[in-house]
KEGU-649463 format. One line per 5 residues: number of its first residue (from 0); their letters; for each residue x, y, z of N, C-alpha, C. Coordinates in steps of 0.1 Angstrom, whole numbers, always signed. Example, Ala and Ser with C-alpha at 12.3 -4.5 7.8 and 13.67 -1.06 7.14 Angstrom:
2
0 = AS = +132,-57,+78,+123,-45,+78,+132,-33,+78  +128,-22,+71,+137,-11,+71,+129,+0,+79
This chain:
303
0 = MSEPA = +150,+119,-148,+137,+124,-147,+136,+134,-135  +131,+146,-138,+131,+157,-128,+120,+154,-118  +109,+149,-122,+98,+146,-113,+100,+133,-105  +98,+133,-92,+100,+120,-84,+91,+109,-88  +94,+97,-86,+85,+86,-88,+73,+87,-80
5 = ISVRG = +74,+91,-67,+63,+93,-58,+65,+106,-51  +54,+114,-51,+54,+126,-43,+42,+127,-35  +43,+129,-22,+32,+130,-12,+33,+143,-4  +23,+150,-4,+22,+163,+2,+10,+165,+10  +11,+166,+24,+0,+168,+32,-11,+157,+32
10 = LRKRY = -6,+145,+30,-16,+134,+29,-23,+131,+43  -36,+131,+42,-44,+128,+54,-55,+117,+50  -58,+109,+60,-69,+99,+58,-76,+98,+72  -89,+100,+71,-97,+101,+83,-109,+90,+82  -111,+83,+93,-123,+74,+94,-131,+80,+105
15 = GEHEV = -142,+86,+102,-150,+93,+113,-142,+103,+120  -140,+102,+133,-132,+111,+141,-118,+107,+142  -114,+95,+137,-101,+90,+138,-93,+93,+126  -82,+101,+127,-73,+104,+116,-61,+95,+116  -60,+85,+107,-50,+75,+108,-37,+80,+100
20 = VQGID = -38,+89,+91,-27,+95,+85,-28,+110,+86  -18,+117,+92,-20,+130,+97,-11,+140,+90  -13,+142,+77,-6,+153,+70,+9,+150,+67  +12,+138,+61,+26,+134,+59,+31,+139,+46  +44,+141,+45,+51,+145,+33,+63,+136,+30
25 = FEIAH = +65,+131,+18,+78,+125,+14,+78,+124,-1  +90,+121,-6,+92,+119,-20,+101,+106,-22  +99,+99,-33,+107,+88,-36,+113,+90,-50  +126,+89,-52,+132,+92,-65,+131,+80,-74  +132,+82,-87,+132,+70,-96,+145,+62,-93
30 = GEVFG = +143,+49,-93,+154,+40,-91,+158,+38,-76  +150,+44,-67,+153,+43,-53,+146,+31,-47  +153,+24,-37,+146,+15,-28,+143,+22,-15  +130,+24,-13,+125,+32,-1,+117,+23,+8  +121,+23,+21,+115,+15,+31,+105,+23,+39
35 = LLGAN = +92,+19,+40,+82,+26,+48,+80,+16,+60  +84,+21,+72,+84,+13,+84,+74,+18,+94  +70,+10,+103,+61,+14,+114,+55,+3,+121  +51,+5,+133,+44,-6,+141,+30,-7,+135  +23,-18,+139,+9,-20,+134,+1,-9,+139
40 = GAGKT = -7,-3,+130,-16,+8,+134,-9,+21,+132  +3,+22,+126,+10,+35,+125,+4,+42,+113  -2,+36,+103,-8,+42,+92,-1,+39,+79  +9,+30,+79,+17,+27,+67,+8,+19,+56  +0,+10,+61,-8,+2,+51,-18,+11,+44
45 = TTIEI = -24,+20,+52,-34,+30,+46,-26,+38,+36  -15,+43,+39,-7,+52,+30,-4,+44,+17  +1,+32,+18,+4,+24,+6,-8,+21,-2  -19,+18,+4,-31,+16,-4,-36,+28,-11  -34,+40,-5,-37,+52,-13,-27,+54,-25
50 = LEGYR = -15,+51,-23,-5,+52,-34,-8,+42,-45  -13,+31,-41,-16,+20,-51,-29,+23,-58  -37,+33,-53,-50,+36,-60,-62,+28,-55  -60,+21,-43,-70,+12,-38,-78,+18,-27  -74,+30,-22,-81,+37,-11,-81,+52,-14
55 = TRTAG = -92,+58,-11,-93,+73,-14,-87,+80,-2  -82,+92,-4,-76,+100,+7,-86,+111,+11  -84,+116,+23,-93,+127,+28,-87,+140,+23  -74,+142,+23,-68,+155,+19,-54,+152,+15  -48,+162,+8,-34,+162,+4,-33,+159,-11
60 = DVRVL = -20,+161,-16,-17,+159,-30,-8,+147,-31  -11,+137,-40,-3,+125,-42,-1,+123,-57  +11,+121,-61,+14,+118,-75,+23,+105,-75  +19,+96,-83,+27,+83,-84,+29,+82,-99  +42,+82,-103,+46,+82,-117,+39,+93,-125
65 = GIDPA = +37,+105,-118,+31,+116,-125,+16,+116,-125  +9,+106,-119,-5,+105,-120,-11,+105,-106  -23,+110,-104,-30,+109,-92,-36,+95,-91  -32,+87,-81,-37,+73,-81,-52,+72,-78  -58,+83,-74,-73,+83,-73,-80,+83,-86
70 = EPTRE = -72,+86,-97,-78,+86,-111,-68,+78,-120  -67,+65,-117,-58,+57,-125,-62,+54,-139  -52,+53,-148,-55,+49,-162,-49,+35,-165  -53,+29,-176,-48,+16,-180,-33,+17,-181  -28,+28,-188,-14,+29,-190,-6,+30,-177
75 = WRDRI = -12,+37,-167,-6,+38,-154,-5,+25,-147  -16,+17,-148,-16,+4,-141,-5,-5,-148  -3,-3,-160,+8,-11,-167,+22,-9,-161  +24,+3,-155,+37,+7,-150,+39,+4,-135  +29,-3,-129,+29,-6,-115,+29,-21,-112
80 = GLVLQ = +38,-25,-103,+38,-40,-99,+35,-41,-85  +27,-50,-81,+23,-52,-67,+27,-66,-62  +33,-67,-50,+35,-79,-43,+28,-77,-29  +16,-82,-28,+8,-80,-16,+13,-90,-5  +9,-87,+7,+13,-95,+18,+9,-109,+17
85 = ECQLD = -2,-111,+11,-7,-125,+9,-12,-126,-6  -6,-134,-14,-10,-136,-28,-15,-151,-29  -25,-152,-38,-31,-166,-41,-30,-168,-55  -19,-175,-60,-18,-179,-74,-24,-193,-75  -29,-196,-88,-35,-208,-90,-25,-220,-88
90 = PLLTV = -28,-228,-78,-18,-239,-75,-16,-250,-85  -26,-250,-95,-25,-261,-105,-18,-257,-117  -15,-244,-119,-7,-239,-130,+8,-241,-127  +16,-243,-137,+31,-243,-136,+35,-229,-135  +48,-228,-131,+54,-214,-130,+53,-207,-143
95 = RETMS = +57,-215,-154,+57,-209,-167,+43,-205,-172  +33,-214,-169,+19,-211,-173,+14,-198,-165  +18,-197,-152,+14,-186,-144,+19,-173,-150  +32,-173,-153,+38,-161,-159,+32,-157,-173  +30,-167,-181,+24,-165,-194,+10,-159,-193
100 = LYASF = +2,-164,-183,-11,-159,-181,-11,-144,-177  -3,-141,-167,-2,-127,-163,+4,-118,-173  +13,-123,-181,+19,-115,-192,+9,-111,-202  -2,-119,-204,-12,-116,-214,-21,-104,-209  -20,-100,-196,-28,-89,-192,-21,-75,-195
105 = FTHPR = -8,-75,-199,-1,-63,-200,+2,-59,-215  +4,-46,-217,+6,-42,-231,+20,-45,-236  +30,-43,-227,+44,-46,-232,+51,-55,-221  +47,-68,-220,+53,-76,-209,+67,-79,-211  +74,-83,-200,+87,-88,-201,+87,-102,-207
110 = PVDAT = +98,-107,-213,+98,-121,-217,+96,-131,-205  +88,-141,-207,+84,-150,-196,+97,-157,-191  +105,-163,-199,+116,-171,-194,+126,-161,-187  +128,-149,-192,+138,-140,-186,+133,-136,-172  +120,-134,-171,+114,-131,-158,+115,-142,-148
115 = IELVG = +113,-154,-152,+115,-166,-144,+129,-167,-139  +138,-165,-148,+153,-165,-144,+156,-154,-134  +150,-142,-136,+153,-131,-127,+149,-134,-113  +138,-141,-111,+133,-144,-97,+139,-158,-92  +148,-164,-100,+154,-176,-95,+146,-189,-96
120 = LSEKC = +137,-190,-105,+128,-202,-106,+130,-209,-119  +141,-208,-126,+143,-215,-139,+142,-230,-137  +148,-235,-126,+148,-249,-124,+134,-254,-120  +125,-245,-116,+111,-249,-112,+101,-245,-122  +105,-241,-134,+96,-234,-143,+84,-244,-147
125 = DDRVG = +86,-257,-147,+76,-266,-151,+69,-273,-139  +72,-268,-127,+66,-273,-115,+53,-265,-113  +43,-272,-107,+31,-265,-104,+33,-256,-92  +27,-245,-92,+28,-235,-81,+25,-241,-67  +15,-250,-67,+11,-256,-54,+22,-265,-48
130 = RLSGG = +32,-269,-56,+42,-278,-51,+55,-270,-47  +55,-257,-49,+67,-249,-45,+67,-247,-30  +80,-244,-25,+81,-241,-11,+76,-227,-9  +75,-223,+4,+71,-209,+7,+79,-198,+1  +92,-200,+1,+101,-190,-5,+100,-190,-20
135 = QRRRA = +98,-202,-26,+97,-202,-40,+83,-196,-45  +73,-198,-37,+60,-192,-41,+61,-177,-40  +69,-172,-30,+71,-157,-29,+78,-152,-41  +88,-160,-46,+95,-156,-58,+85,-155,-70  +76,-165,-70,+66,-165,-81,+57,-152,-80
140 = DVGVA = +54,-148,-67,+46,-136,-65,+53,-124,-71  +66,-123,-69,+75,-112,-74,+75,-113,-89  +76,-125,-94,+76,-127,-109,+64,-121,-115  +52,-124,-109,+40,-119,-114,+39,-104,-114  +45,-98,-103,+46,-83,-102,+55,-77,-113
145 = LIGDP = +65,-85,-117,+75,-80,-127,+72,-83,-141  +62,-92,-144,+60,-96,-158,+55,-85,-167  +49,-75,-161,+44,-64,-169,+55,-53,-172  +67,-56,-167,+79,-47,-168,+75,-33,-162  +71,-33,-149,+67,-20,-143,+79,-11,-140
150 = DLIFL = +76,+1,-138,+87,+11,-134,+87,+12,-119  +76,+9,-112,+75,+10,-98,+69,-3,-92  +75,-8,-81,+71,-21,-75,+68,-18,-60  +56,-22,-56,+53,-22,-42,+55,-36,-36  +64,-37,-26,+67,-50,-20,+62,-49,-5
155 = DEPTT = +51,-56,-2,+45,-55,+11,+49,-68,+19  +58,-66,+29,+63,-77,+37,+67,-89,+29  +77,-87,+20,+80,-98,+10,+86,-111,+16  +92,-110,+28,+99,-122,+33,+93,-127,+46  +81,-123,+50,+74,-128,+62,+73,-143,+62
160 = GFDPA = +78,-149,+73,+77,-163,+74,+89,-171,+67  +98,-164,+61,+110,-171,+54,+120,-175,+65  +127,-186,+61,+138,-190,+69,+150,-181,+65  +161,-181,+73,+172,-172,+70,+178,-173,+56  +179,-185,+51,+184,-187,+37,+175,-182,+27
165 = ARRGA = +162,-184,+28,+152,-179,+19,+152,-164,+19  +154,-158,+31,+154,-143,+32,+166,-137,+24  +177,-144,+26,+189,-139,+19,+187,-140,+4  +181,-151,-1,+178,-152,-15,+169,-141,-20  +159,-138,-12,+149,-127,-16,+156,-114,-16
170 = WSMIE = +166,-111,-7,+173,-99,-7,+181,-98,-20  +187,-108,-24,+195,-108,-37,+186,-104,-48  +173,-110,-48,+164,-107,-59,+160,-92,-59  +158,-87,-47,+154,-72,-46,+165,-64,-50  +178,-67,-47,+189,-60,-51,+190,-60,-67
175 = GLARL = +186,-72,-73,+186,-73,-87,+176,-63,-93  +164,-61,-87,+155,-51,-92,+161,-37,-92  +168,-34,-81,+174,-21,-80,+184,-19,-92  +192,-30,-95,+202,-29,-106,+195,-27,-119  +182,-32,-120,+175,-29,-133,+169,-15,-134
180 = GKTVL = +171,-7,-123,+166,+6,-123,+152,+8,-119  +146,-3,-113,+132,-2,-108,+132,+6,-95  +121,+13,-93,+118,+20,-81,+110,+10,-72  +114,+9,-59,+108,-1,-50,+104,+6,-38  +91,+4,-34,+86,+8,-21,+84,-5,-13
185 = LTTHY = +92,-6,-2,+93,-18,+6,+87,-15,+20  +78,-24,+24,+74,-24,+38,+79,-37,+44  +84,-37,+57,+89,-49,+63,+89,-46,+78  +88,-57,+86,+89,-56,+101,+103,-60,+104  +112,-64,+95,+125,-69,+97,+135,-57,+95
190 = MDEAQ = +140,-51,+106,+148,-39,+105,+161,-42,+98  +167,-54,+99,+179,-57,+92,+177,-58,+77  +165,-61,+73,+161,-61,+59,+161,-47,+53  +155,-38,+60,+154,-24,+56,+168,-18,+56  +176,-22,+67,+190,-16,+68,+198,-20,+56
195 = NLADR = +197,-33,+51,+205,-38,+40,+200,-34,+26  +187,-32,+25,+181,-30,+11,+177,-16,+8  +173,-8,+18,+167,+5,+15,+178,+16,+14  +176,+24,+3,+184,+36,+2,+181,+46,+13  +168,+48,+15,+162,+56,+26,+150,+49,+32
200 = VAIMR = +147,+53,+44,+136,+48,+51,+128,+60,+58  +115,+57,+59,+106,+66,+67,+100,+58,+78  +100,+63,+90,+94,+55,+101,+82,+63,+105  +70,+56,+104,+57,+62,+108,+54,+59,+122  +48,+69,+129,+43,+67,+143,+31,+75,+144
205 = KGTIA = +20,+68,+147,+7,+74,+150,+2,+83,+139  +4,+79,+126,-1,+86,+115,+8,+97,+110  +20,+99,+116,+30,+109,+112,+43,+102,+108  +51,+109,+101,+65,+104,+98,+74,+110,+109  +79,+101,+117,+87,+105,+129,+102,+106,+125
210 = ALGKP = +106,+99,+115,+120,+99,+111,+121,+96,+96  +130,+102,+89,+132,+100,+75,+146,+103,+71  +153,+93,+64,+166,+95,+60,+173,+81,+56  +186,+82,+54,+193,+69,+51,+194,+61,+64  +193,+48,+63,+194,+40,+75,+206,+43,+84
215 = DELGA = +218,+44,+78,+230,+47,+86,+230,+61,+92  +224,+70,+85,+224,+84,+90,+214,+86,+102  +204,+78,+102,+194,+79,+113,+201,+75,+126  +209,+65,+126,+216,+61,+138,+227,+70,+142  +231,+80,+133,+242,+89,+137,+238,+102,+142
220 = GDLSQ = +225,+105,+141,+220,+119,+144,+216,+120,+159  +210,+132,+162,+206,+134,+176,+195,+125,+180  +188,+119,+170,+177,+110,+173,+181,+99,+182  +193,+94,+180,+198,+83,+188,+212,+86,+193  +218,+79,+202,+231,+82,+207,+240,+69,+206
225 = TVITF = +253,+72,+208,+262,+61,+208,+259,+51,+219  +259,+38,+216,+256,+28,+226,+269,+22,+231  +271,+23,+244,+283,+18,+250,+279,+6,+259  +286,-5,+257,+283,-17,+265,+296,-23,+270  +295,-29,+282,+306,-37,+288,+301,-45,+299
230 = RLDGP = +309,-54,+305,+305,-62,+315,+315,-60,+327  +308,-59,+339,+316,-58,+352,+316,-72,+359  +325,-73,+368,+326,-86,+375,+315,-89,+385  +308,-78,+390,+297,-80,+399,+285,-72,+395  +273,-77,+398,+261,-70,+394,+259,-56,+400
235 = DRGAS = +265,-54,+413,+262,-41,+419,+272,-30,+415  +283,-34,+407,+293,-24,+404,+288,-12,+396  +277,-14,+389,+272,-4,+380,+267,+8,+388  +263,+6,+401,+258,+17,+409,+268,+28,+411  +281,+25,+411,+292,+35,+414,+298,+41,+401
240 = LPVDG = +292,+38,+389,+298,+43,+377,+296,+59,+377  +306,+66,+370,+306,+80,+371,+297,+87,+360  +288,+80,+353,+280,+85,+343,+265,+82,+345  +256,+90,+339,+242,+88,+341,+236,+78,+330  +224,+74,+333,+217,+66,+323,+222,+52,+322
245 = VVADP = +228,+47,+332,+233,+33,+332,+222,+23,+335  +222,+12,+327,+213,+1,+329,+222,-11,+331  +221,-18,+342,+229,-30,+345,+220,-42,+347  +223,-53,+341,+215,-65,+344,+222,-74,+354  +215,-84,+359,+221,-92,+370,+234,-99,+367
250 = SGRVT = +237,-100,+354,+249,-107,+350,+261,-97,+351  +258,-84,+353,+269,-74,+353,+271,-67,+340  +262,-71,+330,+263,-64,+317,+257,-50,+318  +265,-40,+314,+261,-26,+315,+259,-20,+301  +248,-13,+300,+245,-6,+287,+242,+9,+290
255 = LRSKD = +247,+18,+283,+244,+32,+284,+245,+39,+271  +239,+50,+270,+239,+58,+257,+244,+72,+260  +252,+77,+250,+258,+90,+252,+259,+98,+239  +256,+111,+240,+257,+120,+228,+272,+124,+226  +280,+122,+237,+294,+126,+236,+302,+113,+240
260 = AQRTL = +304,+104,+231,+310,+91,+234,+325,+93,+239  +332,+102,+233,+346,+104,+237,+347,+108,+251  +339,+118,+256,+339,+122,+269,+335,+111,+279  +324,+104,+275,+319,+93,+284,+329,+82,+285  +335,+78,+274,+345,+67,+275,+357,+72,+283
265 = GELLA = +361,+84,+282,+372,+89,+290,+369,+88,+305  +357,+92,+309,+353,+91,+323,+353,+77,+328  +348,+68,+319,+347,+54,+323,+361,+48,+325  +370,+51,+315,+383,+45,+316,+391,+51,+328  +389,+63,+331,+396,+69,+343,+391,+63,+356
270 = WAERG = +378,+61,+356,+371,+55,+368,+377,+41,+370  +377,+33,+359,+382,+19,+360,+397,+19,+364  +405,+28,+359,+419,+29,+363,+420,+32,+378  +413,+41,+383,+414,+45,+397,+410,+33,+406  +399,+26,+402,+394,+16,+410,+400,+2,+407
275 = NVTLH = +409,+1,+397,+415,-12,+393,+403,-21,+389  +394,-16,+381,+383,-23,+376,+385,-27,+361  +381,-39,+357,+382,-43,+343,+369,-42,+337  +369,-34,+325,+356,-33,+317,+357,-44,+306  +351,-55,+309,+351,-67,+300,+343,-64,+287
280 = DLEAR = +348,-68,+276,+340,-67,+263,+335,-53,+260  +343,-43,+263,+339,-29,+261,+337,-27,+246  +325,-21,+243,+322,-18,+229,+314,-5,+228  +318,+3,+218,+310,+16,+216,+306,+15,+201  +293,+17,+198,+289,+15,+184,+277,+24,+182
285 = RPDLE = +275,+27,+169,+264,+35,+165,+251,+26,+165  +240,+31,+170,+228,+23,+170,+224,+18,+156  +219,+5,+155,+214,+1,+143,+200,+5,+141  +194,+2,+129,+181,+7,+125,+171,+2,+135  +172,-10,+140,+162,-16,+149,+162,-7,+162
290 = EVFLN = +173,-4,+167,+173,+5,+179,+168,+18,+177  +171,+24,+165,+165,+37,+161,+150,+36,+160  +145,+25,+154,+131,+23,+152,+124,+22,+165  +129,+14,+175,+123,+13,+188,+123,+26,+196  +134,+34,+194,+135,+47,+200,+124,+56,+195
295 = VIGER = +122,+56,+182,+113,+65,+175,+98,+62,+179  +95,+49,+179,+81,+46,+182,+78,+45,+197  +89,+47,+206,+87,+48,+220,+87,+35,+227  +93,+25,+221,+94,+11,+227,+108,+6,+229  +117,+15,+231,+131,+11,+233,+132,+4,+246
300 = TDG = +139,-8,+246,+143,-15,+258,+158,-16,+260  +162,-11,+271,+177,-11,+274,+182,-25,+279  +194,-28,+276,+200,-40,+282,+197,-52,+274
C-alpha cells in the first residue's frame, strides 16, 4: 500500500490558551509497530485520542487508514482495534462468551476460538473473566480488540502492573500481531518494552516530537553519546581524570559520556598507565532507549 496507515501533518490541539499538541508530523507504515512515548503531560494521550476519533483537533491534517478520524464511518470502525489503558469486561461472562459477544458487533469477525488461541487463553476459554489473573484479563482485552480482525490496533499501556513473566508473555503476543501484518500503535512507560517491540519510536516533549527513529539508531546519533563507566579504588580519584563531564559516586563508580569514544578511551588508558591506576569493570556502550528518553525530556540522571 502506497498510503501510510497513519499520516499526521501539522497536528495541533489547544485548550483555551494552552496548546497541548504543537504542530507535530509523523507517519506510520502498514505492518509497523510504532511506539509513541512521552512523560505525563507530553501530549501523547491527546494525540492518540484524535487518531482514534474520540477527540477533535484544532488544526492539521490527519489520515488513519485513509480516513479523517473526525468523520468516522462504520466500515472504518470495523478496521480499528482498541486496547484502552483500563478496560471493564463483564466479569460474569466466560472468555468464549465475551469473544462471541464482541464478534457479533463486527461485519467480518475473526473466528472466536482462533482469537482465543492467539491471545493465549485456550485453557481459560470456559473460565469467567472475573476469575482471570491480571495478565490473563489483559490478554482478554487484546482478544476483544482483535475479534473484529482490524488492520490497525491501538495498545495503550498494555502491560502496566504486570509481573516480569506476564510482561514477556504479552510481548510474545504483540510480536504475534506483527507477524499477522497488523499495524500497531503502542504507548508505554516501559522503555525496554518499546526497545524490544517497536520498529520505530517517537518521543514527545511538551507537545512536540523531540525525537523520531528506530530505537537503536536514536542511541547512536548526536542526540546521545557513548556511555563509559568504570570503577576506581578511591572516591576522590575521579577529580584527576583527564576528561571532562565526569560523574563519580562515593563508591568510586565513574560515569562519563563522549561523542568520540575512541579518543576518550585512549586518554583514559594512557592516564591509567602513567599513574599505575586500574580501571575496574571498564565498559563503553551505546545508550539504551531509556537513557535517550531521559535525555530528550530533560530528566537524565548521571551515575
